[in-house]
N, C-alpha and C positions, 0 to 999 in steps of 0.2 A: 521545773524547766527554767533554765537561765533566762534572764531578761532579754538578752540579745537574740536568743532563739525565738522567744515569744514575738519580738518585734519583726523578725524575719518571716515568721509564719503569718502574722497579720498582714504584712506588706504583700506576701505572696497571694493571700486570699483576695485582697483588694485588687491586685493586678489582674488576677484571674477573672474576677467579676467585671472589671473594666473592659477586659478583652471580650467577654461575652456580650456586654452591652454594645460595644463598638461594632462587633461583627455579626450580631444577631440579625437575621434577615428582616428587612423593613416590613415585609408583608406577613411576618410571623412563621411559625412552624405548625404544619397540620398534624394534629394528633388523631387518634382513632375517632374521637367524637367532638373535637374542638380545635380552634386555632389559637395558639399561644403567642402573645406578643410581649416584647420587652420595652421598657422605657428607653428613650434616646439618652446619649450622654449629656446633651443639653438639658434635658429634663431632670436628670439625676443631679446635675451640678447647680441647677437653678431652683430657687423657691421664691414665691411671691406671697408675702403674708397678707396682702390685700385681696388676693384672688380666691374665690370660692370654687374655681374650676375643678372639675373632676380630672383625674389623671388621664389625659387624652391619649396616652400611649399604652398603658397597662390595661388591656382590654381582652376579655375572654369571650369570644363569640361561640355560643353553644349551638352546634348544628344538629346533633342528635341528642337524645335524652341520656343523662347519666343513668347508672343502674338504679332502678326503682323497684319497689316491691310490687307495684301494680300500675296499670295505666292511669288509675285515678290519682295515684301519687304523682305521676308524670304531669297530669293535667294541673294539679295543685301547684307543682313547682313552676311550670311555665306560666300559669295564670298569675302567680305572685310577681313574676318578672313583668308581665303585661300590665299589671295594675300599679306597680310601684317604681319601676325603673325610670331613669331620666329619659330613656328612649321610648317611653310608652306612647300609645295612641289614646286620644280622647275620642270616644265613639258615641254616636247617637243611640246605639243599641248593642248589646253584647255580641249578637250574631251578624253585625253589620257587613263584614267582609265575606261571610260564608258563601253567598251566591257567586261572588267573584272567584273564590277558591275552587268552587265546583266547576266553573267554566274553564279555569286554568287546567284542571285535571282532565277534562274531556277534550281539550283543544287538539292535542296531537293526534289522538285516535280518530277524531272527526275531520282532520285536515283543515281545521280552522286556524286563523291567526287572531287571537284575542289581544286587543291593543290596550296598552297603558299610555295615555296621552299626557305627557309631562310638560306643562307650561311653567314658565318661570322667568325671572328677570336675569340680570347678568351673572348671578350666582351659578346658573346652569349652562352658561356658554361653553363651547368646546366640548359638549357632551358630558360635562361634569355632573356628578351625582347620578344622572340618568344611566351612565355607562355601568356603574356598579349595581344598580337595581336591575338593569337589563341582564347583566351577566348572571346574577343570582337566579332570576326567574327563568331564563332560557336554559340554564344548566339543570334546573329542577323539572321544568315542564315542557321543554323543547322549544324550538324556534331558532332563528338565526337572522342575521342582517341588521342594519342600523335602524330600520323602521322608516317613519315618515320624514322626508327631507324636501327642501324646496326645489323647484325646477332649476334654479340657478343659485350658486353660492351666495349667501348673504353674510354669514359669519363662518369662517373656515372651521372645520371639525376634523379631528383625527379619525372619526368613525367612517367617513366616506369622502370621496373626491368627486366634485361636479364641475363640469366646464360647459358653458352654454353660450350661444350666440343667436342673433336674429332680432326680430321685431318685438322686443320685450320692454315693458315698463313696470317698475316695482312700485307697489302701493301698500301702505300700512297706516293705521291710525296712531302710530307712535314712531319714534326714531329720530335720526338727525336730519339736517337740512337737505340732504340729498334724496330723501324719501318723499315720494308724492303722497299727500294726504287728501282724503276725501271722505265725506260722510255718506257716500253712496251705499255702504253697508255690505257689499258682497266680497268680503275679504277671505272667506273660507275658513277651514279648520286650523290653519296656521296663523290666523288673525293678520294675515298679509298674503299677497299673491302677486303673480306676474300677469299683466294683461298682454295677450297675444293679439297682434294686428298684422296678420300675414303668415310668415313662416319662421320657425326657430328650431334649433337643435340643441340637445344636451347630451352629454356623455357621463354615465354613472360608472365610477370605478370603485370597487371594494377596496378597503384599506389594505396596505401591506405593512403597516406599522406593527412591529413585533411586540410593542407594549400594549397593543389593543387586543381584546379577547379574540381568539381565533374564530369564534362564531360569526364575527363580522367580516371575515376574509372572503366570503362568498355569499351568494343568494340564489334562491330557487324560484322566486316569484317577484314580479315587479308590476305595480299598478300605477297608472296615471290618474290622478284625480283632477277634474276640471269642471268648469261650467260653460257649456256651449251656448253662445249668445245669439247666433243667427242661423244655425244649421250648417251642413256641409263642413263638419269638422273631421279632421283626419289625423290619426296617430300611427306612426310606423316604429316598430322595434327591430333593430338590426344588430346582429353579431355574426359577421361573415364566417369567422372561424368555427362557430358552433352550427352554422347552416341555418341561422334564423334571419328571416326577412319577412316580417308579418305586418300587414296593414289593416287597421280597423277604422271604419268610417261611421260617423254618427250624424243623423239628420235632425233628431229631436233636440230642442233647446232644454236647458236646465243642467243640473249636476249629473256627471257621468263618471264611470270608472272603466278604464281600459286595462284589462289584466292579461298578462302573459305568464304562464307557468311552464317550467321546463324540468325534465327529469334529472339532468346533470347540473350540479352547482356551477355557476358562472361567476366571474369577477368583473365583467365589463358589459355594458349595454348602451347602445346609442338609441335615443328616442327623437324622432322628427315629428313636428306638429305643424298643422296648416289650418288656418281659419281665423275666426274671431272668438276668443275665449278668455276666461279667467283660469289661469293654471294654478291650481291650489297646491300641488306637490306630487311627490312620488313616494309610494310605499314600497320599500326595498326589503323583502322579507324572506324567510324560509318557507318550507312547504306547509308547516303547521306547528302551532305552539303559541308562544307569547312574543309580542313585539313591544318594545318600550320606545316611544317617540319623543325625542328631545326637541322642544320648541322654545328656544330662548327669545326673549323680548326685551332687549336692552333698554334700560331706563324706564321700564314700564312699571306702573303702580298697580296693575291688575284690574283696572277699571275699564278696559277696552272691549270686553265681551258684549256689552250692551250696545256697542257701536256697529256690531255685525248684524245684518238682516237675519232675523230669527228663522224664517222659513227656509232661507237658503242654507244657513248653518245646519239646521236640522236635516235637510236633504243630504248634505255632504256627510254629516256624521252617520247617517243611516247606511252609508256605503262602506263603513270602516270597521264594524264589529268591535266597538269600544267597550271594555269592561270597567276601566277605571280612568277618571280624569283627575290629574294632580294639578293644583293651582298653587304655585309657590311664589308668594308676593309679600310685600310689606316693607322690605328693606329700604326702597327708594323713598318711602313716605315717612319713615321714622323721624328724620330731623324736623319735620314740619307738624308733627302731632304732639305739640308740647302741652296742650290744654284739653279740657274735656270736650269742648264744642267741635274742633276740627277732628278729634278722634272719633266722636260719634258720627260725624258726617262721612268720614272715610269708611267706617265699619258698615254704615247703612248702604254705602255704594258697593262694598264687597259682598254684602248679603244679596244685592240685586244681581251681581255677577254670578254668584253661585246658583241663584234661582234661574238665570238665563241658561246656564250650562245644563242644569238638570232638566229644564223644559225641552231643550233642543236634543238632549241625549238621555232620554228617560230610562234606558236600560243600564246605564253606567252608574257606578258609585263615584262620589266626589270626595277627594281628600284635599284639604287646605293645609299647606305647610307655611308656618309663620316665619318671621325674620330671625336671623342669627343675632348673637350679641354683636354690638357695634360700639366702637370707642370714640369718644370726643374729649376735648380738653375741659376739665372741670377743676377750677382752682389751681391751674398750672400743671395738672397731672392727667394722663390718659385714663379715662374711666368709662364705664358703660353710660349711654345716654340715660339721664336720671328718670325719664318717663318710659323707658323701654319695657319694664315689667308691666305697666298699665296697657301698653300697646299689645303685648303678647296675650295678656289676659282677655282683653276686649275682642281680639280677633278669634280667640278660642271660643268665646261665648257666641260670637257671630256665626262661626262655622257650625257649631252644634245646633243653634236655634234654626238654622236653615237646612238641617238634615245632612250636613257633611261631617266627615271625620276631621280631626285636627292632629297634626304632629308638629312638635316644637323643636326647631333647630337650636333655639336659645337654650332650652333645657338640655337637649342632647349633647351640647358642647360644654355644659357646666354652669350656665346661668350667669349671674352678675360678674362682670370683669373677666369672663373667661376668654374673650378675644385677645386680651393682653397676654395671657398664658399661651394661647395658640400661636400668636405671632412670635413669641420668644422661642417656641419649639419648632419654628419653621413651618407651621401648619396654617398660618394666616398671612395675608398680604400686608405690605407696609402701609396700606391705606386704612388698616384696622377695620375693614368692612368685609372684604372678600377673603375666601380661603385660598391658600396655595393649592397646587394640584394634589399634593399629598393630603392636605387637610380635606379637600373636597372628596377624595377617595375614601377617607375615613368616615366622613359624614354620610356618603352614599352607602357605605357598608353598614352603618348603624341603622339607616332607614331600612335597608334590605333585611338585616337581621331581625329588626323589630317586626316587620311584616311576616317574615318566615316563622317567627315564634308564634304569631297568631294562627298561621297556617297549620303548624304542628298541633296546636290546641284543637283546631277544627278537625284535624285528621284523627286525633286521639278520641275525641268525643264521638265521632262516627263509629270507631272501633268498639267503644264501650257500649254504644246503643245497639250494636248488632247482636 
């Protein structure tokens, strides 16, 4: 073949591949048993010799098993992923999540809503990461709706719209100068609440955002969680179009749940409350399945759980049917944990937080998610914090020693210097700390895929045992 024809052929192949990369769907192509994703053009054209990050785009999420000779081969294949992948879990025991998976499987048939309570710092604001985990679990096990939300909007979320008015004061043991702080301890399961002194109204509207999972566009059940402080507490649920005007009255003090379930899915509900109470939040759910509650705590180090009265927190948790508590913290503390002593002090405190959650919610599993890679200037160049590896390792050891599982965002995104690569690919923010929305989606998918891989192992082992 003549040289100019070879050149034309090679140029044509390169152009074709470039077109595929440019126009390949961002969310990938669903195959019979997997999702295939292509690298972005930025990733193809960029290389960073100093980065050890994994390819954050070329990712194959195996949903169902490849063709195997036997179920035992399938278990071995999936177990190898669970033990060696960068997205692996560190578990206190091999069967740690098995009771959780069993409750997920039973939830829809029993009409229960098993909750995954996802606490975290600003990395999960705007329902980030939680939304992808919720979508995966609800499509597999049933359920709908955004889950636990505050009585009044604290941080806007694409998952739900809230508008409230009335005699309300916001209290939290963390946050900016506009938040009231007190050590009185009755903050409730969102580690913040609204104090009602008289009357107030909130309107819950399901999202109409086309980019949000359709399972969030309606709900079949709504529950008000509160603590009645003096008796004579009243909650009204109103949707005139659906013919709903229900009043519930409570005389006993203490934690309460006022639940209204309806046959047809709705997208709006007005709740009126009267009395003196701590309004812990609203659980906006489907009729049965799994709920994933997004509870962002901006600027939080994760050390606030011991500031909540344990008896009151336990009473509130007992009304929620919680299967898993996720505690995603550490990023706000990384810059200050430069030596062994402050790191030891912080980890000891995190251990106490895990113990408090386990004591208040003994039926739930606890998963601690450590910080992502974060960049700072070292020798005039953006690099990972030099002590970040030590922080991640110490938090992992702390979680395991206190009976919690551990999942590492740092490893799942590629480890040392990976944030630099993520930012260059448009997956990290310009602060080199937070993810972009697309990056958060990818990280949420990786968390969900890793958990579902363990679920498939659990299911296959049950089949082999039969």
